[in-house]
N, C-alpha and C positions, 0 to 999 in steps of 0.2 A: 680570460674570462669570456664565456659565450654571452652574447647580448641579444635579447629578444624584445619585441614590442609587448608581447603578453606571455606570461608564464601562468599556467593553471596548475594548482596543487590538488591532485586527485583526478581520477579518470572515470568516475561513475557517470550516471546519466546526466548529472549536472556538469561535471568537468569535461567529458569528451564532447558533449554537444556544444558547450561554450567554446571549446578549442576549435571545433569545425566552423562555427559561425564566425569566430575571429579570423580564421584563415580565409573564409569567403569574402570578408570585408577588407582583405589585403594586409592583415597584420602578420608579421613573422611570429609564429606561435610555438610554444613547447608545453608539454604536459609532463608532470612528475607523478609517478605511480610506484608504490612500494610493493604491490602484489600483481594482480592480473588486470589488464585493461577491461573497463566496464564496471569496475568497483563491485560493491556488495550486490547491487541490483541484478546485474547480468550474471554474476558468478555464484552468489549465495542468497539471492532474494527473489525479486520479481519473476525472473525467467525460469530458473530451475524449479521453483515451487509450483509454477503453472504446469510444468512437465509432470511432476509428481501427481498433481491434482487430476490431470488428464488420464493418467494411468488408473487412478482410483475410479474415475468416472467410467472408463471402459470396463473395468472389473465389475462395477455395479450393473452395467448393461448386461454383462454375461450372467450375473446372478438373477437378473429379472428378464431374461430373454423370453420366457413364456408369456410375459405381459404383452409382447409384440407378436405373438403367434409363432415364435421360433423355439426350436428344441436344441439346446446345447447340452449333450449328455456328459461331457467331461471338460472341465476347465480348472485351472489352478493359477496361482500367482508365483512369481519368482522375485522375491523382495530385492535380492541383489541386482537383478536385471532392471527392475524399476528404478532403483537408485542410480545405476550406471547410465540408463537412458537420460535421466535428469542431468547428470554430470556432462554427458556428451552434448546435450542441447546447450548447456551453459558454455562449454568449451567452444562450440561452434559460434555462439554469439560473440564471445571474447575475440575470436579470430576475425570476426566481421569488423569489430572495432579497430583491430590492428590494420586491416585493409583500408578502413576509412582514414586512419591517421596517415598512411602512406599516400593515399589518393589526394589528401588535402595538404600534403607536404608539411605535416606537423611533426616536430621532433619529440620522441618519447624518451624521457630520462628516467631510468629505472633506479629506484632507491627511495629512502625516507627523506622527504624534503623538510627543511627547517627555514623559516623566514628570518631574514636579517635586515637590519636598518639599511636605508638607501635603496630600497626596492630590489633586494637581492634574495636569492634562495640558495641555500647550501644543501647539496645532495651528496651524502657519503664523503664529505671532505672537499668537494669541488663546488666552487661558487658560480652562479649564473645570475645575470642581471636583466632587468626588464623595465619598461616604462610603466607597466601595470602588472600587478600580481593579484591573481584571483584565487581565493581559498575555497576549495570544494572537497573537503576531506570527509564529509558524510558522518555516519553514526554507526553504532554497534548495539548489540543487545544490552539492556540495562540490567544490573543485578540489584536485588533487594538484600538488605542485611540479614533478613530472616531466611533468605533463599540463595545462599552462595552457590555458584555453579562450580562443580568439580569436573565437568566434562564427561562423566560416566553415568552417575545416577541422577544428577541434577544438571540439565543441559539447556543450552540456548538454541535459537533457530538454526544456527549453522551446523551444529552437531546433529540436529533432528533431521537434516537432509541427507546425512551420510552414515546412518546407523548400520552396523554390520548385520545385526539380526533384528527382526521385528519384535517389539515388546508385546507381551500378552496383555499387560495392563499399563495404562499411562494416565498421569494427572497433568492437565494443562492449566497452568496458572496465568490468568489474564485472558480476556475474550475480545480483544481488538482483532484487527484483520489477521495478524500473524497467528494468534491463538486459535481462532475458529477455523482458519484454513488447515492448520495441522491437525486439529481435532477431527475435521471432516476426513482428511486423508487417512489418518491412522484408523479411524472407525471403519471407513469403507474397506480398508485392507484387512480388517478383522480384529483389530486391537480393541480391548475394553477401555473406553475413554471417559474420564470425568473432567469437566471444565469447572474451575473455581474462579469466580469473579467477585471482586471487592464491592462493586457497585450493585444497585438493585436489579439491573438488567444487563444481559450480555450485549455485545456490540454497543456500548453505552453512548457513543457519540451519534448514533443513528436515531431517527424518529422512533418513538415508542412502539408504534404499530409494527415497524420492521423488526425491532428487537423481539417482540412477542411472537411474530411469525417464525423467525429463525429458531427461537427456543422450541416452538411447537414442532418444527421440521426436524430439528436435531434430536429431540426426545423420541420422535417417531422412528428415527433411524438407530436408536439405541444409545445415544450419547447422554450421559448423566450431567445435569446442570446444577451447580450450587451457586446462587447469587447472594449478595450481602454476606459474603464469606471471605475469610482471610487465612492464608497459610502462615501460622506463627512460628513454626519450626519444622525441621525435617531431620529424620534420623536415618543415616545411610550406613549404619554399622552392620546391618544384617545382609542377607543375600539381595534384598530389594531395597525399597525406601518406604519409610513411614512418615506421612505428612500429617501434622496436627492442624486441623482446620477449625477456626473459631467462627461460630455462627450465632444468630440471635437465640438459638435454642441451646447453646452451650458448645462444648468442644467435641470434635469427632476426629478419630484417627483413620486416615485412608492409607491402604497399602497398595503398592504398585511396583512395577519393575523400574520405572524411572519417572521423574518429574520434568516437564518442559516449562521453563520460565519464559513467559511471553508478556512481560509487564512493561513494555515500551522500550525506548532507545536512549542511548547516551552518546553525545556528540564526540567526535574524534578531534579534540582541540588541544589535548595534552602534548607537550613536548614539541610543538611546531613553531615556537618562538613568539607567540602573541605578546608575552610579557616584555620581551626584549625590545619590541617596537612600540608598545604602549597601546595596542589595539583594545578598545573597550569591549568588555564582556559582561553580560548579566547572567548570573548562574553559569550554565554551560552553553549559552548562545552568544554568538558574535553580533554586536549591535551594528545595524546598517541603516542607511536611508532608503528612499523609494527606488534608488538606482543601484543599491548594493555596495555603495561606498562606505567604508569604515570611517572612523574618526581620524585616521591617518591617511593623508593624500597618497594615492598610488596603490593602496591596498583595498581589496574588495572581498566580499564573501557571499556565497550563494548556497542554496540547498539546505540540508539538514542542520548545518551549523548555525543557521540564522533562525529568527523567531517564527517564520512562516510554517505552513504545514509540511511535515516531513514525508513528502511524496516524490517519487521519481519525476513525474511530469511537472511538478512545481519547480524542482531543481533545474530542469531543462529550460523551462520558460524564463526563470530568473536569470540564468546564464546568458541566454540570447538577448534579453532586455539589457543586461549589464554591458555586454560588448557593443551593442548597437548604440547605447548612450555614449560609451567611450569613443565610438566612431563619429559622434556628432549628429547622429540621426535623431529625428523627432520621435520620442517614444512615450507611451502612456504607462503610468505605474500599474503594476499587476493588481487586478481585482481579486483579492483573496476570498471574497464572498461568493465568487463564482467558480470555485475550484471543485471539480468532481472527485468524489471518493469512491473507491471500489474495493470490494472484498470478494475473493474468488472461491469461496466454499460452495457447497451445493445445498440449497439454492444460493445463487450469487446475490450480492447486494451492491447497489449503486445509488448515489445520492448527490444532490447539489443544492445549495441555497439553505433557506431556513427550514427547520422542522416546524410542525404545527404548533408546538409549545413555544418555540422561539418567536414565531410570528405573533402569537397572542401576547407574549411577554413584552414585545416591542410596540404593542398597542394597535396593531393592524386589525381592521375588520376584514375577516377572511372568508373566502369560499374554498371548500375542500372537496375534492373528488377522488374517488377510489374505484379502481376496476380490478377485480380478481382474475387471475389467469384461469381459474376454473370455468370462466365464461368465455375463454378465448378458444376459437376453433383450432388455431395452430398449436396451442399448448396441449389441447386434448389429443390431437393427432400425434404429437410428439411424446405424450405421456409425461408431461412436465407441468402439472396443473398447480403446484404449490406456489403461493406468492401473489403479488399484486403490484400495480402502479398507483402511487398516491401523488396528487398534485395540490399545491396551495397557491391561491391567487389573492391579491388585494382586491376586495370587493369594490372599492371606490374607483380605482384607475385600471384594473385588469392586469396589474403587473404580476408576472410569474415569480412568486416569492421562493418556491421550493419544489423539488421533485424527488421522490423517494421510491425506489424500486427494489423488489426482492423476487427472484425467480430465475429461470433458466435464461442465460444469455443477456441479462440486463446490463452487464458491464459494457456491452457493445451498443446499448440503446441510450445510455445517459447523455451522450454527446448532443442529442437532439435538444434536450433541455438546456444544456450549457450554451449552445449556439443561440437558442431561442431567447434566453435571458440576456446574452450578450447584445443581441439585436433589439432588445426591449420589446419582444413579442408579447402580445396580449392573448388571453384565453381564446377569444373569438377568432384570432388569426390562426391559432393552432387548429381549431375546429374546422376551419375552411381549407386547411392544407390537407389534401387527399392522401391518406395513408394506405399502403398496399395491403391487399387481403389475399390469403390469410398470412399474417405475420404476428410475431410477438409485439412488434412496435405499434400495432393498432391499439394496444392497451393504453398508450399515452393519450391518443385522441379520445378514446372512450372515457378515460379518467377525467380529462378536461370537460368532456360532455357531461359527466356526472356532476362536476362542480357547478355547472350552469343549468342543471336540471334538464338536459337534453339527451341523456344517454339512451342509446337504442337497444343495446344487447344485455341489459340488466332488468 
């Protein structure tokens, strides 16, 4: 039996990052992976979807070349080539993780891992033992009873990335990050897209102003939006699919080539041996303490399988914190109130902290500032004037309670707010930090200035 200090079950952005940090700290480490290194994020999620979105963005630039004083007489798309580029990007990233495993002297055990008592992991009949076993098995597309996926006419995100032919009409059920990103991609490529959202607003976890702006931008680009709506059944017996949608006005039947179900995720905890060991689970989440220890000593869990936000960067941060605690380092519990969320449609969305409504509900006396990109010189020059930056401060102490952005490139800008909140920056300190001109990031400073009635460019 092979013996390790740490065995990590799963090699997604939680698992492989955890393994690398463990190796850096001197632990003999192994990773168990049943598919490709990098997990869903690198192979079927974060990375390949961004490649698809970039192709869509370039295609849109070609369609609007005249807006930039350019003449492109002939252009077309090759849907197969777009999909293949995305797969090649994913493959390259997975190979990069293979290199990192070798560089850090981490053993990769291929196969399906099952936890055993006594801090052991069985992989395809062979047992491995460790002092510490870390579960990082991630999650997959969740299925609704009314929307069973057949992989042909009702599909999940994984199939949506590798379709052989582009659908003429598509219904996207769910308007979280996955739903709106695919809605943008397929609409930009020429598919007739309808988004169906159960709640009153699309991207429902975002600040209401952001939700309204995305709906406005999507409708302008031709995407149909149905909110407070529910798909109650689908009929796949014909050449396409008929979806019955229940709304406040009654039922409506939508016809399309296929339906993309983007209604959230389901954790991968079945069959990995949790019951055999007695690891505590609440619904489909493994219960852990602030340092990701389960109720059974020697077993830990990080990432999507735990109650925190199901985001790649959260999984990585949790894994690093977990192994640093195992190594005896002084670590602080992760602040889940300061986790940035990003959506990579066009316009992009990025946010951190409290929404305006949440701040009010928590009893804060607030100052709110908003700066539209229509007043930004860089946005005007780039032709990307949709969107804004919105900031929320505690009026009494100046604490930066929340920051919400929608527009071009905002996913690269949100880190300023995350760092500022981490360092307990006040509004006036942001105002006195000189921002470069012309940049999109100036909008953060301008929004703060608006909150304090000092805005210059509005």
